N, C-alpha and C positions, 0 to 999 in steps of 0.2 A: 618952795615944798613944805608941806605942812609936816612936823615930825608925827612919828607914830604915838607918841604920848599926848598929842592933841587931839588925834582921831577920835570920832564917835563908834564904837565898837560893838557889835553884837555877837554873842555866843548861842547857837542855836545846837541843842542836845535833843536826841529822837525822842525818849520819853524818861522821866524821874520817878522810880517808883521805891528803889532799893540803892545802898551804897555799895554797889558793886565795880567789876573792873571798870567798866567804861567810866563809870563814876569817880573812882579814883584818878583815872586821866583828866576828866573833866575838873577835877579840885584843882589840878597843877595848873590846868589852863586858865583859871578865874585868879589863880596867884600869879602867873604871868600878866594878865590883862585886869588888873584890878578896877579898871574904870569900864569895864565890859557890863552890858544889860544882858539878861540870861532869857532864852526862850525856849520850851518846851510844850511839846504835844500836851500832857499831861503831867500833874506834879503830886505824887502822893506818898513822898517820901516819909517813913515814920520818924516821928518827933525826935528819938533817941538818935537818929542816924543824920539829922540835917545840918551837921556841924560844918560839912565840907562846902556847904552854900553860902559859908559866912555871912549869914544874915541878909541875902538878897531875896528881893522878892523876884519870881518866878512868870515870867507873861507865858499863860497857856492857852492852849486852842480851843475852839467850840467842844470838842470831845470830852473836856474836864469835867463837864456840866451834864453829860449824855448818862441815861440810866446804867447802874451797874458798873460805871468805868473804873471806879476804885478797884474793883477784882478783875474786872474782865476787859482791861483795856484793849489786849490783843483781839480781842473780836472785832475791834474798830478799825485793823489794819487797813481795809479797803477803803477807810475815809480820810487814813492819815494823809495821803498826797493832798487831798484836798486841804485839812486842816493845816500844813505846813505852809501851803501857797496863801493861805490868809493872813500870815503874819505880814504887817505891814511894816519893811525894814528899809522903807525909800530913803528916811534919814540919816542913815548910819553911813561912815564912809569905808567901815572894814566889817565885814561879814565872815564869820569862822564858824563853820558848821562842825560838831562833833556826831556823827553819823556811821551806823551800823545798819539804818532801815531807810528813813525819810527825811533825815535833816537836812541834808544835801540839796533838795529838791525847793528849799526857799527860791522866791524870785529876787533877783538883784538886777540893777541897771548897768551901764557902759561906765557910770562914774562911780562904781561901787567894786571894791576888790571883794571878791569870793574864795578864801580858801578853805580846804573842806579836809578834815584828818579823819582818814576812812579807817574804821577797823576792818571792814569787811563790805565789798558790795552783797548786796542783801542775799545771804546764803541760799534761803529756802525760794529765793527767786532765779536762782541761777544753776552753778553748778551742783549744788546740793539739794536739787529742787525733787527728785525723785527718793532720795533718803528721807526726807522730810515727810512726805506723802506716805511713805511706807511706816514710820514711826508712828505718825497720828492716825493711821489706818484710814487715809484719803485716799488711796491708790486705785481705789476701784468705787462702781455705785455711782449713783447720782450726784451724792455731796463730792465725790471724787472729781467727776468732770467740773464741777461749780468751782471746787478749788482750784484744777487746773488752769481753768479758765482766767480765774482773779490773778493767778500768778504770772498769767502771760501778759495781763493788762499791766501788772505792777511791773514787770522787765521790760515793757516797752517805755513806761513812762520813768524807770531809774534809768533808763540809757538815754534817754532825751535830755534828763536834768543834769548829765555830768557834763552838757555842753553848758551848763552855766556857772561850773566851777572853773575858777581861774588857774587855780594851784590846786594839784592834791598833794597829801602827806599820808603815808601808808606805815601802817604800825610795824611792818616786818616786811622782808624781802619777799615771803612767800604772799603777802596781802599785794604787793606793788604789782606782782605778777598776774595775780586775779584781776585787779584794776587795769592793767594791760588787756587782759583777755576779754573783761566785759565790756571797758568804756573807749579802748583803744588810747589811753593816755599815759603818759609817763607820770611818776610820782618820786618824792623823796621820801627814803625810809627814814623815818624817826621811832626809836624803840619807845614803848610806853614805861612810865616811871615804876620801879618796884621800892617799896619801903623796906629797903635792905636794912636801915637802922633799927627795925623792929626784932631784927635776928643777930644772933652771933654764934659761933660756934660754940658747941657743947665742950666739957673736958674729957668724956670717955665715949666709946662707941659701944652699942651692943650688939649682939647677933642677929637681931630681926632686919627684915625688909619692910619698908611702910609704901603706901599709897593713900593719899587723902583727896576726896574731890566728893562733889554732889553727884548721887548715884542716879545719872540719867544714861541714855543708852550709848552716846555716843564717846563718853568718857572711857568706856570698854572695861571698868571695873571689874565685870564679868570674865574677861578674858584672864585678868590678872589673877582672879581666884581660883581659875581654873587649871591655870600653871602651876600654880603651887599646892595645887591637890595633887598633882602627877610627880610633886619634889616634896615628900615628906620629913626629908631630912633638914628642909628649910622653913625658918618662922616667917610669917607674915603677918602685918599688923593692917587693919583698914579702918581708916578713921572718915566719919561721911554718913549721910542720910540722902534718901530721895526714894522715887517712886520703884527703882530698881531693887530695893533691899530683899524682899522675898527671893527673888530671882539668885542674889547674890550669896545670901544665906544657905540657899539649897546646893550650892556649888562649894561650899566652904567644907575643908576638911579639917580635922583635929589641930593642924600647923596654921589655921587661919583664924587670927581673933578679929572679929570684927565689932569696934567700938560705937559706932553710931555717931551722931553728931557730938563732938566735944568742945570746951572754951579753948581760947586762942593759946592759954598756959599750958594745956596738955598738947595742943598741937604743936607748940614752939619744943617742949621737950622731946617729944617723938622724933622731929625733925633732926633736932641734934644729937641724939642717941641711936638713931636706924643707920644701920650698915650701907644701905642706897635708899633712895626714893625711886618708885618705880612709874611711869606716866605713859598709857599707851594710848591716848587721845593724838588726834589730829588737830591741833589748836592753831589758831592764826597768829598767836604768839605764845601764851602760855607762863602764867605767873608763878604758879605752885613749883615748877622744876627750880627757878630763880630763888624763891623763898628756903628750898632745900638746900641750894648752892651756899646760900648768904648764911645758912648754919654750919658749912664745912662738910654738907654731906653730897656725895656723888648720886648721878642720876642714870636711870637705866630708860631711855625712851625712845617711841616711836619714832623713827627716822624720816618724817614727813613733817611739815608745816614748819610754824616758828621753833619748835626744840632743835632742828638743825642747826638754828643762829643762835640759840641760847646755851647750849651745850657742847662743850671741845670733845669730840672724841678721840678715840684710843691713837688714830694717826697723827695728832696734832699734838704739838708740843705742851706742856701742862694741862694733859687731859682732865676731864671733870666727869667724865662719864662714857656710856656707850649708847650706839643705835642699834634698833633690830629694824630689819627690813620690811617685815609683816605684820599685819594686826591678827599675829596668829599664835597660839601655844606654843607649838614648836619653834618659831622665831625666837620668842620671850624666852624661852628655856635655854635657848644655844645662847642669847644675850646674857643672860645670868650668870653662864657656864665662863664666857670669855672674859665678862666683869670679873668674876673670883680670881682668873689669873692675873689679870692686870691689876688689881687694886692696890696693890704695894706701890704702883706708878700715879697713885692718885692722892695728891695731899689735901687736908682740908682747907691750906693756906689757898692752894690753887683755887679751888671751888668759891672760896670768899670773894678772891681778886676777880673773878669771872663774873661772878654777881655783882660787884661795886661798877663795872660798866654801865649798868643799867638803872643807876642810882635816881632819885627825882632830880637832883641838881642838874644833872648831866641833861634831862627832858627839857627842864624849863630853859636852860641855855641854848640847847639847840633849835626848841619852838621859838623862842623870841628873835634869835638870829635868822633863822628862815622867814619869818612872818615879816620881821622888819627890810630884808633884803625884797621880798617881795612886794611890799608898800613902797618901796624906792622905786623900784622897776617900774610897778604900775603908775606911778605919779609921772617919771618921766616919759613914759610911752603917752599918756595923758595930757603930756605937756603942762604939767601945773608945775 
């Protein structure tokens, strides 16, 4: 048997344009497998953010050289299945795809192990298609029918390419269920790494609630602001910017302070001082609630998606927050009242301990252990 340290490894990522959540996971994957070569449909990461690549050369697809790709790479989504299929990975023993769109569609042979770390099956092609079409105003007209046809073709391709994956890793139990629904495949849950070492509990709490996010529709910052407009005795601070800013400002009352985009130091201070962090999105995993808990701050979160797995609810020992059942103003207001009743039962130390379960060291240990086991099993089955 060839030890995994001697295996030739390729890691395939969908696209590289920012140092975002998936790229933070990729950074830890590259730390686990420093010998791996990296592939991506495009690579336009700003120079100031390239540190996570560790000086690696990125092998890109033909989309890298297409007109306006730097700014409009997403417009080439219909070509991306073809693009990832053009990567020649035939000389690699082990292929690890880091996929929320097309990376898992790379072509591999029977003598190659393909492990997919799946952030989610393509949301806009599966259960969130109708929401995506509404938000992009592609739910009607000729453009709408073209978009629906393209998503239909993507869905067929996405399902077919799941057969080329030997082992799936899901980033949460929620995503494991989505993988099962879309592909009828089992997956191992390995939670993403959260940089909890960049945060620590503060010394004193203030009386304000906090939410922080990019202001896009699915984050539901509008819902949070509207709820506080109906509770003028409570303070809300909002950090973040985005296309929904005007809509959110219009809903804000005198008790809501909107700070816009802020540097990390300001965000961290507010996370440390907030009475609680409020999170209304349905996320696949959700890093922000864990960053809040790493600061010793409890979380009031919508009770679906990854937040159910990362926040210890009031019915659990050492609770770290509460969940609300519906993405509605009344449900959120009721959860805030419930939180204020049980707040004395929630300690900053418990919040911090819960966040520590998601440290980068844990992710690296679980990922390397899973891939090593899959590699040994694959070689035994291949008679190597």
